[in-house]
C-alpha positions as MATLAB code, in Angstrom:
seq = 'MNRWHPRVLWQKLVQPIDPPLLAIAGALLLAAMIIIASASPERLTNQAISVVVALVVMRLIADLPPQRLMHYAPLVFAVGLLLLIAVALFGDISKGARRWLNLGIMRVQPSELMKIAMPMMLAWFFQQREAMLRLSDYAVAAVILLLPTALIVRQPDLGTAVLVLAAGGYVIFFAGLPWKIIVALAASAVAAAPLAWNVMHDYQRARILTLLDPEKDPLGKGFHIIQSTIAIGSGGILGKGWGQGTQAQLEFIPERHTDFIFAVVAEEFGMIGNLVLMTLYALLIGRGLMIAANAPTMFSRLLAGAVTMIFFTYAFVNMGMVSGILPVVGVPLPFISYGGTSLVTLFIGIGILMSIHRHRMLVQK';
ca = [
      45.520   -9.253  -19.097;
      42.258  -12.228  -20.261;
      39.061  -11.388  -19.334;
      38.508  -14.558  -17.034;
      41.860  -13.858  -15.231;
      41.197  -14.379  -11.872;
      42.409  -10.831  -10.711;
      40.048   -9.485  -13.637;
      36.928  -11.706  -12.359;
      37.081  -10.784   -8.835;
      37.949   -7.061   -9.959;
      34.644   -7.019  -11.693;
      32.564   -8.764   -8.317;
      34.732   -6.235   -6.197;
      33.834   -2.749   -8.124;
      30.083   -2.335   -7.398;
      31.047   -2.659   -3.939;
      31.088    0.197   -0.830;
      34.330   -1.089    1.212;
      32.807    1.827    4.279;
      28.996    0.037    3.604;
      30.010   -3.621    3.206;
      32.472   -3.645    6.714;
      29.788   -2.266    8.481;
      27.081   -4.980    7.283;
      29.607   -7.175    8.176;
      31.015   -6.336   11.510;
      26.395   -6.241   12.042;
      26.546   -9.612   10.201;
      29.147  -11.232   12.477;
      27.352   -9.787   15.613;
      23.917  -11.371   14.555;
      25.726  -14.942   14.167;
      27.757  -14.758   17.864;
      24.373  -13.942   19.160;
      21.714  -16.164   17.515;
      24.549  -18.727   18.140;
      23.739  -18.219   22.054;
      19.835  -17.584   22.004;
      18.714  -20.069   18.871;
      22.197  -21.966   17.707;
      20.190  -24.902   16.196;
      18.840  -21.856   13.708;
      22.261  -20.373   13.219;
      22.760  -22.746    9.941;
      19.903  -21.892    8.069;
      20.937  -18.289    9.078;
      24.046  -18.452    7.697;
      22.117  -20.103    3.957;
      20.030  -16.251    4.191;
      23.364  -14.671    4.733;
      25.042  -15.233    1.343;
      21.273  -15.261   -0.354;
      21.607  -11.562    1.362;
      24.866  -10.850   -0.115;
      24.142  -12.447   -3.336;
      21.087  -10.406   -3.724;
      23.456   -6.964   -2.819;
      25.441   -7.412   -5.134;
      23.063   -7.629   -8.064;
      21.316   -4.687   -6.994;
      24.153   -3.121   -6.365;
      25.504   -3.547  -10.720;
      22.116   -1.424  -11.461;
      22.382    1.773  -12.139;
      19.692    4.311  -10.533;
      18.319    5.157  -13.759;
      16.899    0.923  -13.872;
      15.803    1.223  -10.736;
      13.627    4.132  -11.490;
      12.969    2.903  -14.815;
      10.994   -0.605  -12.941;
       9.998    1.340  -10.077;
       6.703    1.764  -11.298;
       6.487   -2.398  -12.147;
       8.604   -3.408   -8.783;
       5.984   -0.988   -6.751;
       1.915   -2.085   -8.907;
       3.577   -5.614   -8.218;
       3.713   -5.299   -4.807;
       0.424   -3.736   -4.669;
      -1.065   -7.198   -6.449;
       0.646   -9.348   -4.158;
      -0.904   -7.345   -0.916;
      -4.747   -7.710   -2.828;
      -4.170  -11.146   -4.060;
      -3.068  -11.326    0.143;
      -6.433   -9.621    1.324;
      -8.273  -12.829   -1.388;
      -6.481  -15.684   -1.372;
      -3.726  -15.899    1.546;
      -3.477  -17.991    3.924;
      -4.308  -17.401    7.478;
      -1.215  -17.784   10.133;
      -2.023  -17.515   14.055;
      -5.021  -14.588   13.241;
      -3.441  -13.142   10.666;
      -3.116  -12.664    6.905;
       0.023  -11.815    5.887;
       1.413  -15.095    3.107;
       0.679  -15.856   -0.575;
       1.242  -19.452   -1.274;
       3.199  -19.273   -4.281;
       2.577  -23.402   -4.906;
       6.685  -23.879   -5.009;
       6.905  -20.789   -1.860;
       5.115  -18.916    0.217;
       6.204  -14.969   -0.287;
       5.208  -12.172    2.379;
       4.458   -9.022   -0.263;
       4.638   -6.800    2.532;
       7.901   -6.758    2.762;
       8.314   -6.277   -1.069;
       6.654   -2.737   -0.522;
       9.597   -1.921    2.266;
      11.515   -1.305   -0.797;
       8.951   -0.616   -4.093;
       7.277    2.167   -1.907;
      10.214    4.309   -1.201;
      10.924    3.720   -4.869;
       7.998    4.238   -6.734;
       7.245    7.715   -4.756;
      11.295    8.643   -5.006;
      10.300    8.251   -9.069;
       7.649   10.476   -8.395;
       8.930   13.084   -7.443;
      11.467   12.563   -9.680;
       8.985   13.579  -12.701;
       7.384   16.365  -10.998;
      10.937   18.563  -10.090;
      10.688   20.632  -11.578;
       7.800   22.384  -10.635;
       6.193   20.535   -7.303;
       3.047   21.578   -6.126;
       0.666   20.720   -2.534;
      -1.162   19.055   -4.663;
       1.555   16.645   -5.305;
       2.004   16.118   -2.018;
      -1.653   14.571   -1.624;
      -1.260   12.647   -4.731;
       1.957   11.091   -2.574;
      -0.337   10.349    0.431;
      -2.536    8.488   -1.360;
       0.518    6.200   -2.753;
       1.655    5.320    0.199;
      -1.492    4.974    2.099;
      -3.005    2.756   -0.170;
      -0.709   -0.746    0.608;
      -0.353    0.671    3.956;
      -4.067    0.127    5.097;
      -3.937   -3.013    3.232;
      -1.165   -4.165    5.707;
      -2.599   -2.761    8.024;
      -5.982   -4.693    7.337;
      -3.652   -8.384    7.348;
      -3.730   -7.358   10.298;
       0.438   -6.618   10.838;
       0.843   -3.120   12.164;
       5.330   -3.672   12.568;
       5.172   -3.736    9.098;
       2.557   -1.046    8.314;
       4.883    1.085   10.375;
       7.964    0.854    8.206;
       5.900    1.399    5.368;
       4.532    3.828    5.613;
       8.006    5.566    7.546;
       9.269    4.466    3.947;
       7.396    6.287    2.542;
       6.749    9.433    4.500;
      10.263   10.409    4.354;
      10.598   10.218    0.532;
       7.347   12.691    0.630;
       9.494   14.636    3.667;
      13.128   14.710    1.481;
      10.998   16.081   -1.293;
      10.362   19.325    1.144;
       6.764   18.606    1.783;
       6.629   22.312    3.751;
       6.390   22.434    7.695;
       3.393   24.085    7.919;
       1.861   21.159    6.392;
       4.209   18.630    9.233;
       3.165   20.386   11.958;
      -0.922   20.193   10.530;
      -0.919   16.705    9.999;
       0.522   16.421   13.296;
      -2.159   17.976   14.697;
      -4.694   16.345   13.440;
      -2.942   12.931   14.281;
      -3.395   13.563   17.643;
      -6.935   14.943   17.476;
      -7.835   11.748   15.689;
      -6.264    9.078   18.711;
      -9.065    8.638   19.675;
     -11.059    7.813   16.737;
      -8.173    5.515   15.685;
      -7.980    3.924   19.321;
     -11.780    2.899   18.566;
     -10.870    1.201   14.989;
      -7.995   -0.835   16.759;
      -7.989   -4.323   17.068;
      -8.565   -5.557   20.085;
      -4.655   -6.871   20.120;
      -3.611   -3.727   19.645;
      -5.079   -1.956   22.022;
      -3.515   -4.328   24.801;
      -0.263   -3.817   23.350;
      -0.705   -0.003   24.594;
      -1.925   -0.846   27.617;
       0.784   -3.135   28.890;
       3.078   -0.313   27.974;
       1.798    2.235   30.279;
       0.988   -0.759   32.864;
       3.460   -3.979   32.492;
       2.756   -5.261   36.006;
      -1.207   -5.447   35.271;
      -1.053   -8.878   33.375;
       2.749  -10.439   34.212;
       1.824  -14.208   33.079;
      -0.233  -12.969   30.177;
       0.551   -9.689   28.509;
       2.698   -8.036   30.227;
       5.555  -11.034   30.001;
       7.705  -10.027   27.269;
       7.823   -6.340   28.210;
       8.543   -8.078   31.837;
      11.334  -10.368   30.770;
      12.859   -8.619   28.434;
      13.522   -5.505   31.140;
      14.586   -8.030   33.368;
      17.139   -9.155   31.259;
      18.532   -5.646   30.074;
      18.857   -4.262   33.475;
      20.811   -7.586   34.542;
      23.306   -7.453   32.210;
      24.895   -4.141   33.815;
      27.738   -2.467   32.585;
      29.825   -5.533   31.109;
      26.483   -8.616   30.924;
      27.283  -12.057   31.524;
      29.203  -13.020   29.025;
      28.208  -15.048   26.123;
      26.009  -18.344   26.457;
      25.904  -16.611   29.895;
      22.110  -15.180   30.097;
      20.127  -16.825   32.219;
      16.665  -15.032   31.154;
      17.709  -16.113   27.246;
      19.335  -19.337   28.144;
      15.910  -20.590   30.512;
      13.892  -19.574   27.720;
      12.324  -16.449   30.146;
      12.821  -13.726   26.723;
       9.846  -15.004   24.290;
      11.422  -14.554   20.909;
      14.531  -14.018   21.766;
      15.968  -14.733   17.967;
      14.235  -12.900   16.485;
      11.746   -9.571   17.740;
      13.222   -9.609   20.880;
      17.075  -10.438   20.493;
      17.601   -7.122   21.615;
      17.780   -8.730   24.928;
      20.063  -11.360   24.334;
      22.473   -8.506   23.486;
      22.540   -6.362   26.211;
      22.128   -9.347   29.052;
      25.235  -11.032   27.490;
      27.078   -8.019   26.972;
      25.921   -5.564   28.811;
      25.452   -1.692   28.765;
      29.080   -2.107   26.048;
      27.609   -4.531   23.937;
      24.356   -1.892   22.857;
      26.749    0.524   22.684;
      29.030   -1.135   19.752;
      25.607   -2.199   18.172;
      24.729    1.397   18.668;
      28.377    2.346   16.648;
      27.389    0.162   14.421;
      24.351    1.411   13.395;
      24.851    5.011   13.298;
      28.243    4.943   11.219;
      25.530    3.060    8.722;
      23.344    5.703    9.293;
      25.928    8.513    9.149;
      27.785    6.613    5.883;
      23.808    5.907    3.895;
      23.268   10.092    4.841;
      26.195   10.659    3.270;
      25.855    8.517    0.311;
      22.269   10.831   -0.495;
      23.116   13.942    0.758;
      26.219   13.148   -2.822;
      23.455   11.785   -5.251;
      22.549   13.851   -8.978;
      19.410   13.388   -9.126;
      15.925   14.190   -7.032;
      15.768   10.034   -7.537;
      18.238    9.012   -6.292;
      18.597   11.437   -3.089;
      15.020   10.664   -2.100;
      15.659    6.893   -2.037;
      19.228    6.525   -0.294;
      18.020    9.073    1.668;
      14.584    7.224    2.687;
      16.284    3.720    2.782;
      19.058    4.825    5.307;
      16.514    6.360    7.431;
      14.534    3.230    7.292;
      17.771    1.503    8.407;
      17.497    4.111   12.028;
      13.355    3.027   12.071;
      13.981   -0.415   12.186;
      16.647   -0.233   15.025;
      14.502    2.972   17.070;
      11.233    0.690   16.759;
      13.087   -2.183   17.821;
      14.739   -1.214   20.598;
      12.045    0.592   21.809;
       9.340   -2.120   22.512;
      12.252   -4.234   23.797;
      13.044   -1.785   26.343;
       9.456   -0.705   27.034;
       8.843    2.439   25.760;
       7.313    1.707   22.569;
       4.032   -0.799   21.813;
       5.583   -4.701   20.850;
       4.637   -3.915   16.983;
       7.437   -6.950   15.773;
       9.538   -5.272   14.323;
      13.315   -7.622   14.148;
      16.456   -6.033   15.587;
      17.923   -4.709   11.705;
      20.452   -7.314   10.753;
      21.241   -9.058   13.996;
      17.850  -10.802   14.320;
      16.900  -14.089   13.316;
      15.439  -13.684   10.037;
      15.775  -14.739    5.990;
      13.128  -12.290    4.560;
      14.256   -9.060    6.456;
      17.086   -9.755    5.763;
      17.843   -9.580    2.294;
      14.719   -6.667    2.331;
      17.750   -4.723    4.211;
      20.478   -5.791    2.120;
      18.099   -4.672   -1.128;
      18.798   -1.608    0.760;
      22.392   -2.288    1.090;
      22.666   -2.831   -2.282;
      21.057   -0.020   -3.458;
      23.239    2.902   -1.334;
      25.547    1.198   -3.322;
      24.388    1.538   -6.924;
      23.683    4.887   -6.095;
      27.219    5.958   -5.282;
      28.424    4.025   -7.328;
      26.996    5.898  -10.586;
      26.731    9.518   -8.455;
      29.519   10.494  -11.122;
      27.060    9.879  -14.261;
      24.925   12.043  -15.187;
      21.341   10.708  -15.713;
      18.363   11.471  -17.901;
];
């Protein structure tokens, strides 16, 4: 059959695609379009364009063999680190934060790149030392992790810093960090909490105080949490119906199309809608961990495991902050919140999982 025959072209197009992953991601995207159409219909077209771009990027990444991803990991990390340094020196300031870099033809947020570059770099690092890991290797990995994280915290962008720190932390954990070290680090973190409080920005301390007592400033700093929890509670079991949520439609929910879109889901689709969403996330995480467990090399296992757990961290932190059990840190709901940059980053992760699954039978040198 001619290689330009439509059937041949179609087979080449879908060959790298993992059907279960695509089905789950597709269901999440469908849910996202339905919810955004209610929360912010004027942004629906832009989100649809972002979805197309994200799917194209996913397909391109899925076609790359993991050994090529490993080969480019140090370069991707170095570029991301240089861009973060450039942001610190020359970045655009918006709303009191320096997070964007103006490249003339476009503005980029390098911290988004680091969500993928960090686990790639650490997975590469541990792959090189697979034969004989020492405690000193974990210390070096910690330095690699903390340097870009510190630059992101300095912007300040606490939400992205948490995700980057988690991405690298998962790789270090999956690489076999001894439990006694984990316990010691946890104890040290608790002991250092008062010091961390002193070095926090005022707005970060305010978010923690607001979490503890949002009623202290109900029309100011506590407004976000109060309105989102009202929306979640008022949805009940079945919800008020699509487009019928009063908190969302009357714009009481702040950032209802991005960080607080979970409150819109809860108000309009109720507990049933929340359970459907959580089930999709559970299926996504389960599929990702299955791919990680069957990966043939340390690099692909660590990378697949970290990418999968990042999806969990995204969802857990967002739902926690919207529900009032975690501070508001600006983490979007994965695959659901409006925003092109984060959506493309997430689908790069999906593409990486597909790449690892497709090439799992190959012996990588």
